[in-house]
KEVOFI-782517 format. One line per 8 residues: number of its first residue (from 1); for each residue x, y, z of N, C-alpha, C. Coordinates in Angstrom, 3 decimals. Example, Ala and Ser with C-alpha at 12.3 -4.5 7.8 and 13.67 -1.06 7.14 Angstrom:
2
1) 13.190/-5.690/7.800/12.300/-4.500/7.800/13.200/-3.300/7.800 | 12.850/-2.250/7.080/13.670/-1.060/7.140/12.900/0.030/7.870 .
This chain:
325
1) 1.012/-1.169/0.118/-0.027/-0.063/0.038/0.900/1.114/0.108 | 0.826/2.063/-0.633/1.723/3.463/-0.988/0.996/4.601/0.212 | 1.577/4.928/0.769/1.443/5.685/1.797/2.133/7.321/1.066 | 1.321/8.484/1.447/2.010/9.516/0.699/3.247/10.360/1.952 | 3.871/10.491/1.364/4.897/11.503/2.019/5.041/12.711/2.007 | 4.261/13.680/2.804/4.218/14.645/2.662/5.443/15.458/3.059 | 6.106/15.116/4.359/6.952/16.065/4.973/8.230/14.589/4.995 | 9.455/14.988/4.183/10.309/14.068/3.799/10.914/13.547/5.205 .
9) 11.041/14.590/5.922/11.380/14.561/7.555/10.842/13.720/8.613 | 9.755/13.496/8.140/8.593/12.847/8.949/9.286/11.301/9.714 | 8.764/11.489/11.033/9.250/9.978/11.867/8.381/9.284/11.253 | 8.698/7.921/12.014/7.972/6.616/11.975/6.293/6.471/12.343 | 6.244/7.876/13.646/4.904/7.961/14.257/4.252/8.915/13.674 | 4.632/9.068/12.068/3.763/9.765/11.235/3.387/11.449/12.022 | 4.398/11.836/13.086/4.535/13.028/13.445/4.729/14.233/12.696 | 3.989/14.318/11.498/4.462/15.822/10.408/3.516/16.570/10.803 .
17) 2.778/16.625/11.805/1.370/18.157/11.872/2.616/19.091/13.005 | 2.208/19.960/12.781/2.604/21.220/13.050/2.208/21.594/14.234 | 0.969/21.415/14.310/-0.145/21.999/15.881/-1.370/20.628/15.532 | -1.931/20.907/17.038/-2.917/20.032/16.834/-3.907/19.990/16.156 | -4.041/20.958/15.243/-5.073/21.753/14.730/-5.433/20.809/13.178 | -4.553/20.035/13.213/-4.499/18.978/12.187/-4.806/17.385/12.542 | -5.034/16.986/11.451/-5.323/15.808/11.558/-4.832/14.913/10.247 | -3.854/13.910/10.795/-3.203/12.920/9.650/-4.384/11.880/9.624 .
25) -4.838/11.696/8.329/-5.995/10.742/7.942/-5.332/9.055/8.409 | -4.173/8.726/8.609/-3.932/7.203/8.548/-4.005/7.134/10.169 | -4.215/8.206/11.071/-3.895/8.393/12.466/-5.739/8.150/12.562 | -6.388/9.327/12.162/-7.758/9.658/12.333/-8.851/8.415/12.151 | -8.351/7.399/11.116/-9.098/6.225/10.529/-8.742/5.210/11.732 | -9.136/5.747/13.471/-9.172/4.755/14.252/-10.501/4.110/14.382 | -10.916/3.190/15.388/-12.131/2.808/15.261/-13.219/3.769/15.757 | -12.883/4.282/16.547/-13.658/5.201/17.474/-14.141/6.076/16.281 .
33) -13.142/6.901/15.804/-13.313/8.170/15.124/-14.372/7.510/13.801 | -13.950/6.179/13.154/-14.775/5.536/12.093/-16.114/5.216/12.639 | -16.254/4.641/13.783/-17.719/4.514/14.019/-18.325/5.811/14.477 | -17.769/6.961/14.821/-18.585/7.952/15.268/-18.844/8.841/14.149 | -18.125/8.667/12.916/-18.412/9.431/11.583/-19.107/8.926/10.636 | -19.687/7.821/10.410/-20.034/6.711/9.647/-21.789/6.669/10.114 | -22.308/7.574/9.576/-23.674/7.941/9.475/-24.506/6.887/8.522 | -25.858/6.746/9.187/-26.540/5.573/8.044/-27.748/5.923/8.220 .
41) -28.908/5.360/7.130/-30.221/5.346/7.283/-30.546/3.899/6.988 | -31.192/3.302/7.832/-31.602/1.873/7.576/-32.666/2.047/7.545 | -33.536/0.968/6.457/-34.713/0.502/6.243/-34.580/-0.741/6.534 | -35.513/-1.541/7.128/-35.746/-2.901/7.293/-37.007/-3.310/6.240 | -36.596/-3.969/5.120/-37.660/-4.381/3.822/-38.189/-5.911/3.803 | -37.378/-6.661/4.912/-37.786/-7.906/4.607/-37.790/-8.795/6.192 | -38.758/-9.649/6.336/-38.331/-10.154/7.691/-39.216/-11.439/7.642 | -38.699/-12.616/7.403/-39.619/-13.419/7.427/-39.379/-14.590/6.861 .
49) -39.773/-15.975/6.426/-39.084/-16.818/5.984/-39.609/-17.693/4.899 | -38.125/-18.069/4.244/-38.581/-18.284/2.611/-38.546/-19.950/2.901 | -39.557/-20.859/2.092/-39.895/-22.014/2.253/-39.777/-22.824/1.095 | -39.447/-23.741/0.862/-39.636/-24.566/-0.652/-37.979/-23.917/-1.023 | -38.567/-24.093/-2.485/-37.248/-23.866/-3.378/-37.518/-22.202/-3.676 | -36.349/-21.213/-3.230/-36.210/-20.067/-3.216/-35.164/-19.316/-3.464 | -35.356/-18.163/-3.958/-34.052/-17.219/-3.951/-34.428/-15.878/-3.674 | -33.567/-15.114/-3.279/-33.555/-13.509/-3.062/-32.534/-13.018/-3.600 .
57) -32.722/-11.373/-3.828/-31.097/-10.417/-4.197/-31.844/-9.258/-4.024 | -30.856/-8.135/-3.931/-31.012/-6.533/-4.046/-30.311/-6.621/-4.827 | -29.514/-7.313/-5.955/-28.541/-6.895/-6.823/-29.743/-5.985/-7.765 | -28.726/-4.653/-8.243/-29.754/-3.932/-8.968/-30.539/-2.592/-8.226 | -30.656/-2.925/-7.599/-31.339/-1.950/-6.264/-30.496/-0.371/-5.838 | -28.954/-0.561/-6.478/-28.195/0.609/-6.479/-28.321/1.070/-4.731 | -28.299/0.082/-3.598/-28.127/0.460/-2.451/-26.674/-0.971/-1.739 | -26.690/-0.182/-0.920/-25.937/-1.149/0.070/-26.989/-2.164/0.843 .
65) -26.560/-3.235/1.448/-27.705/-4.015/1.803/-27.051/-5.347/3.015 | -28.115/-5.467/3.920/-27.570/-6.703/4.615/-28.816/-7.439/5.162 | -27.931/-8.926/5.100/-29.165/-9.911/4.915/-28.708/-10.961/6.646 | -29.229/-10.706/7.602/-29.241/-11.830/8.499/-29.913/-13.131/8.673 | -29.081/-14.178/8.715/-29.966/-15.567/8.672/-30.381/-15.323/10.064 | -31.670/-15.485/10.307/-32.153/-15.726/11.582/-32.448/-17.161/12.065 | -32.870/-17.961/10.973/-33.424/-19.146/11.420/-32.890/-19.895/10.248 | -32.404/-21.461/9.882/-32.107/-22.521/9.305/-31.015/-21.931/8.580 .
73) -30.705/-22.545/7.073/-29.443/-22.147/6.152/-30.021/-21.639/4.878 | -28.379/-21.280/4.016/-28.931/-20.782/2.759/-27.176/-20.887/2.257 | -27.484/-20.521/1.103/-26.127/-20.379/0.176/-26.031/-18.787/-0.446 | -24.946/-18.424/-0.414/-24.357/-17.191/-1.094/-23.819/-17.564/-2.510 | -24.186/-17.144/-3.577/-23.664/-17.005/-4.482/-22.997/-15.580/-5.059 | -21.877/-15.288/-5.046/-21.755/-13.625/-5.059/-20.821/-13.750/-6.452 | -21.481/-12.558/-7.541/-20.973/-12.486/-8.317/-20.442/-13.499/-9.351 | -19.254/-13.644/-9.802/-18.823/-15.095/-10.997/-17.686/-15.932/-9.901 .
81) -17.716/-15.756/-8.948/-17.332/-16.962/-7.984/-17.828/-17.936/-8.350 | -17.001/-19.082/-8.155/-17.814/-20.826/-8.842/-17.977/-21.192/-7.398 | -17.630/-20.861/-6.287/-17.860/-21.555/-5.175/-18.641/-20.775/-4.630 | -19.976/-21.550/-4.071/-21.003/-20.497/-3.207/-20.578/-20.631/-1.601 | -20.808/-19.742/-0.814/-20.737/-19.681/0.659/-21.790/-20.174/1.184 | -21.851/-21.108/2.058/-22.653/-21.782/3.049/-22.802/-21.279/4.234 | -24.362/-20.500/4.396/-24.445/-19.580/5.589/-25.609/-20.474/5.941 | -25.569/-20.037/7.901/-25.865/-20.744/8.705/-26.520/-19.503/9.868 .
89) -27.836/-20.010/10.551/-28.272/-19.315/11.706/-27.267/-18.106/12.169 | -27.421/-17.008/12.631/-26.653/-16.166/13.201/-25.060/-15.524/12.187 | -25.266/-15.916/11.020/-24.483/-15.540/10.107/-25.096/-13.792/9.498 | -24.292/-13.179/8.604/-24.926/-12.230/8.371/-23.786/-11.277/7.193 | -24.808/-11.064/6.092/-23.893/-10.472/4.950/-23.990/-9.144/4.587 | -23.010/-8.241/4.433/-22.919/-6.631/4.150/-22.669/-6.456/2.782 | -23.665/-6.143/2.095/-22.915/-5.385/0.918/-22.729/-4.015/0.757 | -21.587/-3.511/1.116/-21.691/-2.277/1.234/-21.695/-1.219/0.024 .
97) -21.751/-2.230/-1.369/-21.948/-1.682/-2.307/-22.929/-2.251/-3.084 | -23.676/-2.078/-4.307/-24.770/-2.750/-4.918/-24.011/-3.668/-5.903 | -24.185/-5.220/-5.738/-23.178/-5.834/-6.536/-24.200/-7.364/-6.957 | -23.458/-7.985/-8.017/-24.442/-9.092/-8.122/-24.338/-10.293/-7.424 | -25.382/-10.626/-6.903/-25.388/-12.354/-5.824/-26.703/-12.463/-5.829 | -27.033/-13.757/-5.680/-28.042/-14.561/-4.899/-27.951/-15.081/-3.813 | -28.949/-14.902/-2.847/-29.305/-15.914/-1.424/-30.435/-17.071/-2.087 | -29.848/-18.267/-1.634/-30.964/-19.305/-2.149/-30.740/-20.442/-1.232 .
105) -31.587/-21.322/-1.300/-31.261/-22.670/-0.586/-30.919/-23.780/-1.480 | -30.356/-23.411/-2.607/-29.693/-23.912/-3.536/-28.090/-24.425/-3.551 | -27.349/-25.284/-3.296/-25.948/-25.321/-3.475/-24.943/-24.745/-4.776 | -26.262/-25.426/-5.882/-26.007/-25.683/-7.268/-26.230/-23.793/-7.507 | -25.050/-23.436/-8.238/-25.389/-22.416/-8.972/-26.303/-22.140/-9.969 | -26.883/-23.099/-10.830/-27.906/-23.153/-11.841/-29.030/-23.088/-11.282 | -29.327/-23.818/-10.265/-30.499/-24.403/-9.246/-30.771/-23.151/-8.531 | -29.894/-22.033/-8.117/-30.024/-20.950/-7.272/-30.585/-19.905/-8.026 .
113) -29.914/-19.583/-9.310/-30.531/-18.733/-10.149/-31.905/-18.872/-10.627 | -32.211/-20.058/-10.842/-33.421/-20.500/-11.669/-34.688/-20.785/-10.618 | -34.143/-20.375/-9.233/-35.342/-21.110/-7.913/-36.353/-19.873/-8.274 | -37.674/-20.138/-7.709/-38.201/-18.716/-7.796/-38.290/-17.935/-6.914 | -39.120/-16.629/-6.769/-38.561/-15.380/-5.940/-39.804/-15.484/-5.385 | -39.854/-16.469/-4.344/-41.355/-16.288/-3.533/-41.471/-15.492/-2.773 | -42.713/-15.190/-2.348/-43.389/-14.007/-1.102/-42.734/-14.633/-0.098 | -42.009/-14.081/1.284/-41.803/-14.706/2.410/-42.917/-14.807/3.377 .
121) -42.962/-16.326/3.952/-43.951/-16.230/4.598/-43.619/-15.585/6.177 | -44.569/-15.827/7.379/-44.295/-15.123/8.702/-43.301/-16.149/9.240 | -42.540/-15.499/10.296/-41.926/-15.805/11.304/-42.154/-17.046/11.861 | -43.268/-16.806/11.997/-44.099/-17.976/12.882/-44.745/-19.076/12.035 | -44.094/-19.607/10.584/-44.690/-19.901/9.886/-43.965/-21.666/10.081 | -44.681/-22.561/10.360/-44.004/-24.041/10.683/-43.571/-24.602/9.500 | -42.210/-24.561/9.504/-41.256/-25.486/8.401/-39.819/-25.332/9.104 | -39.475/-26.821/9.503/-38.227/-26.944/10.065/-36.869/-26.940/8.948 .
129) -37.717/-26.781/7.955/-36.368/-26.620/6.220/-36.336/-25.215/5.912 | -37.492/-24.427/6.379/-37.223/-22.975/5.701/-36.140/-22.254/6.077 | -36.143/-21.312/5.876/-34.522/-20.406/5.836/-35.370/-18.761/6.559 | -35.166/-18.293/7.818/-35.690/-17.059/8.052/-34.289/-16.183/7.982 | -35.346/-14.989/7.294/-33.831/-13.963/7.171/-34.726/-12.404/7.524 | -33.850/-11.547/7.858/-34.069/-9.916/8.243/-32.925/-9.304/7.494 | -33.998/-8.580/5.870/-32.884/-8.093/5.585/-33.118/-6.606/5.360 | -32.268/-5.543/4.591/-32.603/-4.332/4.594/-31.749/-3.481/4.342 .
137) -32.293/-2.142/3.694/-31.130/-1.446/3.055/-30.355/-0.142/4.138 | -29.333/0.121/3.456/-28.306/0.662/4.082/-27.771/2.204/3.303 | -28.268/3.454/3.621/-27.599/4.667/2.710/-26.734/5.285/3.520 | -25.642/5.845/3.083/-24.782/6.150/3.833/-24.910/7.500/3.569 | -25.269/8.497/4.781/-25.958/9.940/5.032/-25.036/11.049/4.761 | -23.740/10.835/4.951/-23.120/12.057/4.841/-21.959/11.865/4.130 | -21.231/12.771/3.665/-19.927/12.728/2.699/-18.731/12.292/3.258 | -18.711/12.301/4.531/-17.567/11.570/5.322/-17.661/10.072/5.249 .
145) -19.172/9.588/5.197/-19.250/8.169/5.356/-18.945/7.291/4.292 | -19.272/8.431/3.125/-19.077/7.969/1.520/-17.449/7.815/1.357 | -16.994/8.746/2.249/-15.349/8.287/1.865/-14.691/7.436/2.389 | -15.478/7.206/3.864/-14.896/6.090/4.735/-15.336/4.675/3.724 | -16.742/4.516/3.090/-17.116/3.258/2.387/-15.980/3.134/0.957 | -15.791/4.330/0.950/-14.464/4.172/-0.410/-13.125/3.019/0.221 | -13.151/3.117/1.684/-11.993/2.073/1.389/-12.312/1.137/2.000 | -13.438/0.558/2.387/-14.227/-0.544/2.765/-14.442/-1.627/1.629 .
153) -14.210/-3.306/1.692/-14.602/-4.015/0.825/-16.043/-3.729/0.605 | -16.126/-4.704/-0.981/-17.351/-4.317/-1.257/-18.243/-5.434/-0.629 | -18.144/-6.365/0.127/-18.727/-7.354/0.592/-18.350/-7.514/2.042 | -18.743/-7.373/3.186/-18.294/-8.209/4.353/-19.245/-9.428/5.020 | -18.294/-10.470/5.398/-19.453/-11.842/5.570/-18.967/-11.880/7.114 | -19.981/-12.037/8.232/-19.969/-11.920/9.657/-20.377/-13.544/9.987 | -19.403/-14.051/10.313/-19.592/-15.372/11.003/-20.495/-15.620/12.482 | -21.041/-16.431/12.655/-21.648/-16.694/14.128/-20.557/-16.499/14.867 .
161) -19.526/-17.046/14.404/-18.217/-17.691/15.571/-17.787/-16.470/15.701 | -18.024/-15.320/14.930/-17.073/-14.207/15.178/-17.638/-13.355/16.424 | -18.801/-13.609/16.778/-19.806/-12.727/17.728/-19.005/-13.436/19.408 | -17.897/-13.127/19.528/-17.322/-13.803/20.583/-17.994/-13.382/21.873 | -18.433/-12.024/22.160/-19.168/-11.746/23.350/-20.761/-12.206/23.364 | -21.205/-12.863/21.858/-22.712/-13.352/22.345/-23.677/-12.073/21.893 | -23.259/-10.808/22.194/-24.172/-9.823/21.682/-25.070/-9.920/20.336 | -24.274/-10.018/19.450/-25.488/-9.611/17.977/-26.235/-11.232/18.259 .
169) -25.828/-12.190/18.749/-26.466/-13.530/19.411/-27.938/-12.609/19.866 | -27.996/-12.265/20.733/-28.650/-11.702/21.655/-29.930/-10.572/20.843 | -29.146/-9.816/20.043/-30.179/-9.135/19.576/-31.065/-9.649/18.523 | -30.371/-10.421/17.633/-30.624/-11.439/17.035/-32.391/-11.965/17.751 | -31.996/-12.768/18.617/-33.214/-13.326/19.365/-34.340/-12.420/19.474 | -34.076/-10.892/20.219/-34.978/-10.246/20.231/-35.780/-9.757/19.216 | -34.828/-9.721/17.967/-35.455/-9.282/16.538/-36.682/-10.518/16.382 | -36.017/-11.867/16.573/-36.964/-12.808/16.463/-38.055/-12.696/17.075 .
177) -38.449/-12.354/18.306/-39.166/-12.147/19.886/-40.164/-11.011/19.108 | -39.692/-10.353/18.550/-40.351/-8.884/17.826/-41.136/-9.482/16.712 | -40.446/-10.379/15.701/-41.282/-10.668/14.508/-42.409/-11.337/14.539 | -42.214/-12.172/15.599/-43.353/-13.076/16.392/-44.363/-13.180/17.211 | -44.188/-11.449/17.402/-45.296/-11.346/18.339/-46.758/-10.855/17.639 | -47.771/-11.397/18.106/-49.088/-10.905/17.511/-49.749/-9.778/17.213 | -49.138/-8.381/18.419/-49.938/-7.410/18.461/-48.412/-6.665/19.401 | -48.736/-5.178/18.949/-47.578/-4.006/19.386/-46.213/-4.436/18.689 .
185) -46.698/-4.780/17.540/-45.000/-4.726/16.959/-44.598/-3.439/16.429 | -43.335/-3.163/16.640/-42.443/-2.043/16.400/-41.652/-2.277/15.364 | -41.626/-1.878/14.386/-41.099/-1.609/13.102/-40.002/-0.851/13.663 | -39.902/0.210/14.493/-38.644/1.217/14.594/-37.667/0.460/15.887 | -38.660/-0.424/16.672/-37.447/-1.063/17.211/-36.497/-1.646/16.637 | -37.212/-2.665/15.922/-36.660/-3.821/14.759/-35.251/-3.029/14.058 | -35.561/-1.564/13.190/-34.717/-1.167/12.554/-33.531/-0.516/13.485 | -33.758/-0.131/14.698/-33.070/0.345/15.542/-31.985/-1.040/16.028 .
193) -32.636/-2.044/16.147/-31.798/-3.475/16.881/-31.043/-3.804/15.489 | -31.423/-3.486/14.312/-30.578/-4.175/13.106/-29.453/-3.085/12.779 | -29.260/-1.821/13.049/-28.877/-0.993/12.712/-27.557/-0.893/14.068 | -27.824/-1.933/15.310/-27.085/-2.092/16.083/-25.999/-3.107/15.908 | -26.914/-4.067/15.361/-25.809/-5.289/15.024/-25.079/-4.590/13.399 | -25.347/-3.699/13.138/-24.605/-3.074/11.752/-23.280/-2.555/12.212 | -23.478/-1.882/13.075/-22.200/-1.140/13.645/-21.367/-2.201/14.208 | -21.849/-3.456/15.205/-20.735/-4.231/15.880/-20.394/-5.034/14.956 .
201) -20.862/-5.234/13.597/-20.309/-5.950/12.718/-19.005/-5.120/12.063 | -19.376/-3.836/11.619/-18.690/-3.045/11.254/-17.070/-2.840/11.991 | -17.567/-2.417/13.501/-16.880/-2.522/14.342/-15.499/-3.916/14.442 | -16.488/-4.866/14.142/-15.526/-6.289/14.162/-14.850/-6.466/13.141 | -15.262/-5.579/11.555/-14.124/-5.743/10.568/-13.054/-4.813/10.726 | -13.361/-3.570/11.083/-12.393/-2.890/11.318/-11.218/-3.464/12.663 | -11.576/-4.377/13.653/-10.693/-4.610/14.447/-9.856/-5.967/13.774 | -10.499/-6.727/13.044/-9.803/-7.725/12.199/-9.211/-7.428/11.197 .
209) -9.524/-6.150/10.285/-8.817/-5.724/9.124/-8.794/-4.291/9.296 | -7.395/-3.822/10.321/-7.473/-2.186/10.191/-7.675/-1.518/8.762 | -8.724/-0.018/9.031/-8.574/0.246/7.889/-7.423/1.418/7.580 | -6.721/1.158/6.419/-5.555/1.854/6.167/-6.069/2.665/4.750 | -6.048/3.997/4.967/-6.010/4.847/3.566/-4.642/4.976/2.977 | -4.677/4.902/1.263/-3.855/5.608/0.965/-3.728/6.990/0.916 | -4.344/7.748/1.771/-3.963/9.052/1.797/-3.463/8.873/3.068 | -2.509/8.196/3.481/-2.027/8.349/4.826/-1.099/9.360/5.341 .
217) -0.596/10.424/4.927/0.430/11.444/5.160/-0.468/12.793/4.416 | -1.585/12.655/4.323/-2.551/13.757/3.825/-2.612/14.886/4.789 | -2.046/15.879/5.421/-2.765/16.564/6.434/-3.745/17.212/5.940 | -5.010/17.260/7.171/-6.403/18.336/6.729/-6.965/18.647/7.899 | -6.962/19.581/8.113/-7.718/20.019/9.140/-9.475/19.824/9.234 | -9.744/19.665/10.488/-11.375/19.529/10.188/-11.984/20.177/9.495 | -11.556/21.300/9.637/-12.327/22.725/8.557/-12.788/21.944/7.142 | -11.633/21.023/7.075/-11.485/20.761/5.305/-11.583/19.484/5.026 .
225) -12.236/18.602/6.388/-12.695/17.483/6.337/-13.963/17.290/5.467 | -14.872/17.793/4.793/-15.803/17.627/3.824/-15.248/17.818/2.400 | -14.551/18.938/2.350/-13.733/18.496/0.980/-13.152/17.703/0.833 | -12.159/17.313/1.713/-11.221/16.402/1.187/-12.059/14.720/0.574 | -13.378/14.711/1.543/-14.110/13.370/1.161/-14.521/14.122/-0.142 | -15.038/15.105/-0.201/-15.500/15.416/-1.871/-14.483/15.076/-2.901 | -13.240/15.464/-2.791/-12.197/15.016/-3.838/-12.329/13.725/-3.855 | -11.818/12.609/-2.713/-11.745/11.526/-2.759/-13.212/11.043/-3.656 .
233) -13.927/11.402/-3.400/-15.561/10.600/-4.289/-15.280/11.068/-5.538 | -14.839/12.559/-6.081/-15.105/12.884/-7.075/-13.771/13.482/-7.703 | -12.795/12.847/-8.078/-11.293/13.242/-8.154/-11.381/13.700/-9.330 | -11.866/13.226/-10.348/-11.895/14.145/-11.749/-12.990/15.064/-12.030 | -13.067/15.645/-10.762/-13.680/17.081/-11.006/-12.872/18.092/-11.050 | -13.318/19.144/-11.815/-12.640/20.202/-11.992/-12.153/21.117/-10.555 | -11.179/20.896/-10.006/-11.184/21.248/-8.567/-10.342/22.484/-8.546 | -10.961/23.397/-8.881/-10.625/24.758/-8.933/-10.166/25.357/-7.561 .
241) -9.739/26.750/-7.515/-10.129/26.890/-5.795/-11.384/27.742/-5.838 | -11.835/28.493/-6.660/-13.471/28.668/-6.642/-14.251/27.563/-5.951 | -14.179/26.185/-6.888/-15.146/24.848/-6.733/-14.708/24.655/-5.044 | -13.359/24.682/-4.861/-13.090/24.053/-3.576/-13.029/25.045/-2.238 | -13.434/26.490/-2.723/-14.189/27.413/-1.675/-15.793/26.894/-1.580 | -16.268/26.767/-2.356/-18.014/26.398/-2.466/-18.159/25.158/-1.925 | -17.432/24.198/-2.032/-17.673/22.989/-1.512/-17.323/23.342/0.001 | -16.249/23.943/0.522/-16.404/24.306/1.852/-17.477/25.312/2.309 .
249) -18.084/25.630/1.798/-19.050/26.742/2.267/-18.573/27.862/3.044 | -17.333/28.540/1.951/-16.502/29.914/1.880/-16.518/30.859/0.553 | -16.067/32.018/1.195/-15.582/32.571/0.003/-14.284/32.632/-0.441 | -14.128/32.931/-1.806/-12.656/32.198/-2.551/-11.462/32.928/-1.368 | -11.588/34.583/-1.296/-10.535/34.708/-0.311/-10.522/34.504/0.798 | -11.710/33.926/1.693/-11.813/33.183/2.949/-11.303/31.969/3.001 | -11.453/31.314/1.934/-10.882/29.983/1.924/-9.461/29.883/1.816 | -9.062/30.665/1.053/-7.099/30.776/0.763/-6.697/31.173/1.961 .
257) -7.556/32.189/2.833/-7.084/32.508/3.897/-6.793/30.978/5.160 | -7.717/30.871/4.963/-7.813/29.727/6.206/-7.141/28.476/5.645 | -7.263/27.895/4.388/-6.286/26.728/3.872/-4.992/26.932/3.908 | -4.247/28.332/3.510/-3.107/28.357/3.787/-2.955/28.452/5.297 | -3.312/28.817/6.402/-3.505/28.633/8.018/-3.228/27.045/8.402 | -4.214/26.828/7.940/-4.389/25.173/8.226/-3.643/23.985/7.739 | -3.237/23.948/6.331/-2.499/23.235/6.112/-0.869/23.779/5.253 | 0.029/22.708/5.374/1.511/22.990/4.787/1.400/22.714/3.244 .
265) 0.065/22.441/2.836/0.001/22.156/1.248/-0.953/23.004/0.682 | -0.588/23.519/-0.239/-1.626/24.571/-1.314/-3.106/23.707/-1.859 | -3.931/24.229/-1.917/-5.111/23.642/-2.266/-4.865/22.846/-3.707 | -3.752/23.156/-4.470/-3.743/22.564/-5.559/-3.002/21.012/-5.079 | -1.959/21.283/-4.126/-1.141/20.246/-3.974/-1.865/19.278/-3.189 | -2.619/19.859/-2.569/-3.447/18.724/-1.640/-4.701/17.823/-2.639 | -5.094/18.452/-4.075/-5.922/17.914/-4.890/-4.610/16.796/-5.723 | -3.518/17.324/-5.928/-2.606/16.370/-6.771/-2.300/15.129/-5.767 .
273) -2.314/15.468/-4.556/-1.706/14.206/-3.741/-2.953/13.209/-3.459 | -3.811/13.773/-3.237/-5.040/12.501/-3.226/-5.599/12.198/-4.324 | -5.181/12.700/-5.341/-5.541/12.018/-7.056/-4.420/10.827/-6.673 | -3.293/10.924/-6.894/-2.593/10.374/-7.180/-1.892/9.338/-6.175 | -2.499/9.334/-4.779/-2.912/8.604/-3.545/-4.164/7.680/-4.525 | -4.909/8.186/-4.658/-6.405/7.395/-5.188/-5.677/6.077/-6.494 | -4.770/7.195/-7.240/-4.338/6.437/-8.659/-3.490/5.042/-7.960 | -2.682/5.248/-7.012/-2.012/3.988/-6.872/-2.746/3.002/-6.032 .
281) -3.621/3.503/-5.247/-4.762/2.223/-4.829/-5.484/1.683/-6.236 | -5.425/2.415/-7.111/-6.264/1.925/-8.472/-5.362/1.030/-9.082 | -3.693/1.368/-9.355/-3.007/0.781/-9.861/-2.542/-0.707/-8.981 | -2.863/-0.601/-7.573/-2.859/-2.164/-6.764/-3.676/-2.910/-7.170 | -4.905/-2.286/-7.623/-6.099/-3.100/-7.726/-6.068/-3.944/-9.108 | -4.942/-3.422/-9.939/-4.932/-3.797/-11.385/-5.696/-3.191/-12.456 | -5.891/-1.807/-12.093/-6.490/-0.899/-13.288/-5.361/-0.341/-14.214 | -5.727/0.071/-15.518/-4.847/0.002/-16.356/-4.515/1.620/-15.973 .
289) -3.153/2.008/-16.199/-2.392/3.607/-16.558/-3.611/4.458/-16.993 | -4.004/3.976/-18.371/-4.708/4.703/-18.956/-6.232/5.277/-18.241 | -6.983/4.255/-17.712/-8.279/4.030/-16.954/-7.941/4.708/-15.826 | -6.308/4.850/-14.961/-6.353/5.292/-13.868/-6.291/7.138/-13.840 | -5.519/7.175/-14.835/-5.086/8.923/-15.446/-6.629/9.394/-14.953 | -7.833/8.648/-16.032/-9.050/9.397/-16.634/-9.814/9.463/-14.885 | -9.805/8.006/-14.472/-10.908/8.309/-13.292/-10.318/8.977/-12.065 | -9.095/9.773/-12.090/-8.506/10.698/-10.940/-8.456/12.073/-11.464 .
297) -9.092/12.363/-12.843/-8.642/13.429/-13.587/-7.984/14.094/-14.197 | -7.123/13.383/-14.907/-6.008/13.878/-15.787/-6.484/13.423/-17.580 | -6.373/14.205/-18.015/-6.806/14.144/-19.271/-6.088/13.746/-20.514 | -4.634/13.765/-19.923/-3.506/13.081/-20.908/-2.633/12.126/-19.788 | -1.817/11.594/-20.698/-1.123/10.398/-19.670/0.146/11.216/-19.471 | 0.592/12.453/-20.596/1.798/13.018/-20.154/1.867/13.792/-18.627 | 0.198/14.841/-18.479/0.158/15.272/-17.387/0.029/14.169/-16.064 | -0.529/13.416/-16.242/-0.808/12.635/-15.417/0.509/11.831/-14.719 .
305) 1.486/11.908/-15.829/2.936/11.049/-15.409/3.488/12.020/-14.558 | 3.617/13.625/-15.083/4.264/14.331/-14.489/4.045/14.392/-12.926 | 2.458/14.545/-12.767/1.890/14.836/-11.322/2.443/13.761/-10.209 | 2.071/12.365/-10.979/2.920/11.107/-10.446/4.244/11.179/-9.781 | 5.460/11.820/-10.794/6.746/11.576/-10.202/6.887/12.882/-9.578 | 6.037/13.851/-9.920/6.131/14.865/-8.737/5.807/14.491/-7.221 | 4.713/13.346/-7.063/4.344/13.404/-5.817/5.153/11.974/-5.143 | 5.493/10.836/-5.925/5.766/9.744/-5.849/7.196/9.443/-5.672 .
313) 7.702/10.614/-6.659/9.346/10.258/-7.355/9.884/9.667/-8.503 | 8.729/8.854/-8.738/8.742/7.829/-9.714/7.529/7.805/-10.620 | 7.632/7.128/-11.861/6.961/6.937/-12.746/6.079/6.412/-12.487 | 4.491/6.437/-13.333/3.594/5.816/-13.212/3.960/3.706/-13.680 | 4.729/3.917/-14.793/5.142/2.436/-15.170/5.965/1.561/-14.057 | 7.005/2.759/-13.814/7.608/1.836/-12.321/7.101/1.433/-11.444 | 6.237/2.464/-11.070/5.180/1.848/-9.943/3.993/0.575/-9.865 | 3.725/0.774/-11.193/2.845/-0.382/-11.494/3.817/-1.723/-11.521 .
321) 4.561/-1.653/-12.166/5.587/-2.789/-12.408/5.853/-3.701/-11.012 | 6.542/-2.440/-10.355/6.594/-2.998/-8.716/5.555/-3.423/-7.862 | 4.447/-2.816/-8.039/3.290/-3.054/-7.742/2.606/-4.708/-7.928 | 2.894/-4.808/-9.496/2.327/-6.276/-10.261/3.352/-7.266/-9.267 | 4.738/-7.022/-9.281/5.700/-8.048/-8.174/5.284/-8.183/-6.753 .
């Protein structure tokens, strides 16, 4: 993973900051900060039991989704992966981006995709071979949340055995009890419970796989965190000083004054560093140099190469060869 070196004299503890006013993203991406800044809107859209031959999917909805196995078992067929994933009671799948997948009672891929999309039965329906699910959509409601999402995997699989404290299991049991109530059911309560499970699973993901941003040493103040998130999400925009000031909710003159006080980088330098950091991440993921240049806002390979060399000290081609090895 490529970490930007803004200050060549920085020590290994990333103490490149001249005052406590700055945040260094590598340090900032700790679990507490991530959970505090990850804001979501949760909608439960399915809570019931599939019986007989069945399949379910939210692919194509354009939203992040989650699927909790409340009872029984099933199989996850994800994208073009040839081997399905077995799921059982207590497991949860988070799709943080819309992607092709099918949940089904069939292990065989062809049978799974050919299975009918049935209506769910109530949780109380008596079928020992049925599979009970609670499913919902997640919307990330802030720009900073979407920036965090940019560095998370497309899918997170949470296994029952990962629930070391038993907290998720207890919440699943409460959801089940709420689902089988015959009166005074509360959808709001189920939404709150599933949201708690979502954050517990995300926390476990951060613990097991610490989030390391390719923006490792790009210093930015809290004042400009929203702007940074916008640049990360839309690096190909024309990030003039006027556009950055507008994104920060400031006049051009006030933005220029505050930015110069808050950062050792100029606005143009920050955009360049963010773009090249994202380009390095894309190269590491196997994206071609031509596509990388376009994705991060460079109209020509020559301009991309100059910016890349200015930030990293090497050409994109050389970095790509090292990355591939």
